[in-house]
C-alpha positions in Angstrom: -109.4 -185.0 -146.2 -111.1 -188.1 -144.8 -112.3 -188.9 -148.3 -108.8 -188.7 -149.6 -107.4 -191.0 -146.9 -110.2 -193.5 -147.6 -109.5 -193.4 -151.3 -105.8 -193.9 -150.8 -106.5 -196.8 -148.4 -108.9 -198.3 -150.9 -106.4 -198.1 -153.7 -103.7 -199.7 -151.5 -106.1 -202.4 -150.5 -106.9 -203.1 -154.1 -103.3 -203.2 -155.0 -102.6 -205.6 -152.1 -105.5 -207.8 -153.1 -104.4 -207.7 -156.8 -100.8 -208.6 -155.9 -102.0 -211.3 -153.5 -104.1 -212.9 -156.3 -101.2 -213.1 -158.8 -98.5 -215.8 -158.7 -95.8 -216.6 -161.2 -94.7 -220.1 -162.2 -91.1 -220.5 -163.3 -90.3 -222.7 -166.2 -88.5 -225.1 -163.8 -91.5 -225.5 -161.6 -95.1 -226.7 -161.4 -97.7 -225.2 -159.1 -100.7 -226.4 -157.2 -103.5 -224.0 -156.1 -104.8 -225.2 -152.8 -107.9 -224.1 -150.9 -108.2 -225.3 -147.4 -105.9 -228.2 -148.3 -107.8 -229.2 -151.4 -106.4 -228.9 -154.9 -108.3 -226.4 -156.9 -106.0 -225.8 -159.8 -102.8 -227.2 -161.4 -100.4 -224.8 -163.2 -97.9 -226.8 -165.3 -97.0 -224.2 -167.8 -94.7 -221.3 -167.0 -96.4 -217.9 -166.7 -98.8 -215.8 -164.5 -101.6 -217.4 -162.6 -104.4 -216.1 -160.4 -105.8 -217.2 -157.1 -108.2 -216.0 -154.4 -106.3 -213.9 -152.0 -106.0 -215.1 -148.4 -108.2 -218.1 -149.2 -106.1 -220.0 -151.7 -102.4 -220.7 -151.6 -99.9 -221.8 -154.2 -97.5 -224.7 -153.6 -94.5 -225.1 -156.0 -92.8 -228.4 -157.1 -89.6 -228.9 -158.9 -90.1 -229.9 -162.5 -86.5 -230.8 -163.3 -84.9 -234.2 -163.3 -83.7 -234.9 -159.8 -80.9 -237.2 -158.6 -81.0 -239.7 -155.8 -77.9 -241.5 -154.4 -78.9 -244.6 -152.6 -77.2 -245.8 -149.4 -74.8 -248.8 -149.6 -76.8 -252.0 -149.9 -75.6 -255.5 -149.4 -77.1 -258.1 -151.8 -76.5 -261.8 -152.2 -76.3 -263.1 -155.8 -77.0 -266.7 -156.8 -73.5 -267.9 -156.0 -73.8 -266.7 -152.4 -71.0 -264.2 -152.8 -72.2 -261.1 -151.1 -71.7 -257.7 -152.8 -71.9 -254.2 -151.5 -73.8 -252.1 -154.1 -74.0 -248.3 -154.4 -76.5 -247.0 -157.0 -78.0 -243.7 -158.1 -81.2 -242.8 -159.9 -82.5 -239.9 -162.0 -86.2 -239.2 -161.5 -88.8 -236.5 -162.0 -92.4 -235.7 -160.9 -94.7 -236.8 -163.7 -98.0 -236.2 -162.0 -98.1 -233.4 -159.4 -101.5 -234.1 -158.0 -100.8 -237.8 -157.5 -97.4 -237.0 -156.1 -98.9 -234.7 -153.4 -101.7 -237.2 -152.6 -99.2 -240.1 -152.1 -96.6 -238.1 -150.2 -98.9 -236.0 -148.1 -96.5 -233.1 -148.1 -95.9 -229.8 -150.0 -92.8 -228.3 -151.5 -89.4 -229.5 -150.4 -91.0 -231.8 -147.8 -92.8 -233.6 -150.6 -89.4 -234.0 -152.5 -87.8 -235.5 -149.4 -90.8 -237.9 -148.9 -90.7 -238.9 -152.6 -87.0 -239.7 -152.4 -87.5 -241.9 -149.3 -90.3 -243.8 -151.1 -88.1 -244.1 -154.3 -85.1 -245.4 -152.3 -87.3 -248.1 -150.8 -88.4 -249.2 -154.2 -84.9 -249.1 -155.6 -83.5 -251.2 -152.8 -86.2 -253.8 -153.4 -85.5 -253.8 -157.1 -81.7 -254.1 -156.6 -82.1 -257.1 -154.3 -84.5 -258.8 -156.6 -82.7 -258.3 -159.9 -79.1 -258.8 -158.6 -80.2 -261.8 -156.5 -81.3 -263.6 -159.7 -77.8 -263.6 -161.3 -74.3 -264.6 -160.3 -71.8 -262.1 -159.0 -69.7 -262.6 -162.2 -72.6 -261.3 -164.2 -73.0 -258.3 -161.9 -69.3 -257.5 -162.3 -69.2 -258.0 -166.1 -70.4 -256.0 -169.1 -73.9 -257.5 -168.6 -74.4 -254.9 -165.8 -75.9 -252.5 -168.3 -78.8 -254.9 -169.0 -79.3 -255.4 -165.3 -79.4 -251.7 -164.6 -82.1 -251.3 -167.3 -84.0 -254.1 -165.7 -83.8 -252.4 -162.3 -84.9 -249.1 -163.9 -88.0 -250.7 -165.6 -89.0 -252.5 -162.4 -88.7 -249.3 -160.3 -90.6 -247.3 -162.9 -93.5 -249.7 -162.7 -93.7 -249.6 -158.9 -93.3 -245.8 -158.7 -95.8 -244.9 -161.4 -98.6 -244.8 -158.8 -96.6 -242.2 -156.8 -96.6 -239.8 -159.7 -92.8 -240.4 -160.2 -91.0 -241.2 -163.4 -87.7 -243.0 -163.1 -85.5 -241.8 -165.9 -82.4 -243.9 -165.3 -80.7 -246.1 -162.7 -76.9 -246.7 -162.6 -74.8 -248.9 -160.3 -71.8 -246.9 -159.1 -70.0 -249.6 -157.2 -70.3 -253.4 -156.7 -67.6 -254.7 -154.4 -67.1 -257.5 -152.0 -67.4 -256.8 -148.2 -64.1 -256.2 -146.5 -64.5 -259.3 -144.4 -64.9 -261.5 -147.5 -62.1 -260.0 -149.6 -59.3 -262.2 -148.2 -61.4 -265.3 -148.5 -62.3 -264.4 -152.0 -58.7 -263.7 -153.0 -57.6 -267.1 -151.5 -60.3 -268.9 -153.5 -59.4 -267.1 -156.7 -55.7 -267.9 -156.1 -56.6 -271.6 -155.5 -58.6 -271.7 -158.7 -55.8 -270.1 -160.7 -53.3 -272.6 -159.2 -55.6 -275.5 -160.1 -55.9 -274.2 -163.6 -52.2 -273.8 -163.8 -51.7 -277.4 -162.6 -54.2 -278.6 -165.2 -52.4 -276.7 -167.9 -49.0 -278.1 -166.8 -50.4 -281.7 -166.7 -51.9 -281.3 -170.2 -48.5 -279.9 -171.4 -46.7 -282.8 -169.8 -49.0 -285.3 -171.4 -48.6 -283.7 -174.8 -44.8 -283.7 -174.3 -44.8 -287.4 -173.5 -47.0 -288.1 -176.4 -44.7 -286.2 -178.8 -41.6 -287.8 -177.2 -43.0 -291.3 -177.5 -44.0 -290.6 -181.1 -40.5 -289.3 -181.8 -38.9 -292.4 -180.1 -41.1 -294.7 -182.1 -40.3 -292.9 -185.4 -36.5 -293.0 -184.5 -36.7 -296.7 -183.7 -38.5 -297.4 -187.0 -36.0 -295.3 -188.9 -33.0 -297.1 -187.2 -34.7 -300.5 -187.9 -35.2 -299.7 -191.5 -31.7 -298.3 -191.9 -30.3 -301.4 -190.1 -32.4 -303.6 -192.4 -31.2 -301.8 -195.5 -27.6 -301.9 -194.3 -27.8 -305.6 -193.6 -29.2 -306.2 -197.0 -26.5 -304.2 -198.7 -23.8 -305.8 -196.5 -25.2 -309.2 -197.3 -25.3 -308.5 -201.0 -21.7 -307.1 -200.8 -20.6 -310.2 -198.9 -22.3 -312.4 -201.5 -20.6 -310.5 -204.3 -17.2 -310.7 -202.5 -17.6 -314.5 -201.9 -18.6 -314.9 -205.5 -15.5 -313.1 -206.7 -13.4 -315.2 -204.3 -15.0 -318.3 -205.6 -14.4 -317.4 -209.2 -10.8 -316.5 -208.4 -10.3 -319.8 -206.5 -11.7 -321.7 -209.5 -9.4 -320.0 -211.9 -6.2 -320.5 -209.9 -6.4 -322.4 -206.5 -2.7 -321.9 -205.8 -2.8 -318.1 -206.1 -6.0 -318.0 -204.0 -4.3 -320.0 -201.3 -1.2 -317.7 -201.5 -3.5 -314.6 -201.2 -5.3 -316.0 -198.2 -2.1 -316.8 -196.5 -0.8 -313.2 -197.1 -4.1 -311.9 -195.6 -3.6 -314.1 -192.6 0.0 -312.9 -192.1 -1.3 -309.3 -192.3 -3.9 -309.9 -189.6 -1.7 -311.9 -187.3 1.6 -310.0 -187.5 0.5 -306.5 -186.5 2.5 -304.1 -184.4 6.2 -304.2 -183.5 6.0 -306.8 -180.7 4.0 -309.5 -182.4 5.2 -312.9 -181.2 4.0 -316.3 -182.4 5.1 -319.6 -180.8 4.5 -322.1 -183.5 6.4 -324.9 -185.3 8.4 -323.8 -188.3 7.0 -326.7 -190.2 3.5 -325.6 -189.7 1.3 -325.0 -192.6 0.9 -321.4 -191.5 4.5 -320.7 -192.7 4.0 -322.7 -195.9 4.8 -319.7 -198.1 7.8 -318.6 -196.1 9.9 -321.1 -198.1 11.7 -320.0 -201.3 10.1 -322.5 -203.6 6.6 -321.8 -202.5 7.1 -318.0 -202.8 8.7 -318.4 -206.2 5.9 -320.6 -207.4 3.3 -318.3 -206.1 5.0 -315.3 -207.7 5.1 -317.0 -211.0 1.5 -317.9 -210.6 0.6 -314.3 -209.8 2.5 -313.2 -213.0 1.0 -316.0 -215.1 4.5 -317.6 -215.9 4.7 -321.4 -215.8 7.8 -323.2 -214.4 10.5 -324.3 -216.9 10.2 -328.0 -216.1 6.4 -327.9 -216.7 5.2 -329.8 -219.6 4.3 -327.7 -222.6 1.2 -328.4 -224.5 1.0 -327.3 -228.1 -1.7 -327.5 -230.6 -1.2 -327.8 -234.3 -3.4 -328.4 -237.3 -0.7 -330.6 -239.0 -1.5 -334.3 -238.5 1.2 -336.4 -236.9 3.0 -339.1 -239.0 1.3 -342.4 -239.0 3.2 -345.1 -237.0 5.0 -342.7 -234.8 
């Protein structure tokens, strides 16, 4: 009976020892085998591993890509416009042994310590990179290049920690609350100044166009006036030439025509009154003889008592 109990106890002890020496590594984990705080083995592949029971222990670390949301950080770009920046990072443990040595902790405590170290590095990289550009660059599409630069700088500084920085993104970059009103006023003033400049340039262009139009109109009027004066002068010259030819052909009819034109100009309207001597030369053609003579001159008829000149090819008698 005693032997049976001893045998059962031995079997149970062997099972306990066997189970205590076996550990399983999940595909999402990495494991370190420690003996009195010293690393004896690294299990990076998923599967079953063995250790010395009660002497060695296994510490597990997450092998997945982890996230870290940084606290709000105030940075000052080149133009001295302070910005409040929120960022997040994606990272993973690349070297388990180095990570444990640098953090000095195991398991979840090591993850927390690693995140604290990583946040310190990220804050430093954010201040350095964003402080080398203007705030407009941070708020523009160039932010992607800045984030890549921050990621590369943080990856170089955390490589000795056994950490691989996969990605860094800026979630928010805003002005502090106390600077918003001042910034809005400055932006409003800049827009008003630009509007004034645009209006001034428009007014200048309008004046330039108006002056050009006025000059063109003056030139056109001058040319038209010049042409009209030339045409009027030519017409007056032609009229005077016609009058001169008419006067040369029949002076009496020309005088009669001029008198009639003078009567037409002077005696207009129903109440025209002239105080003038009846014997004045102005009424020369109001007499019957003058009118009759002028009418005959207009018709081309000579008076009856006018001498008649005849021409003949028959020679006159000699001595007569």
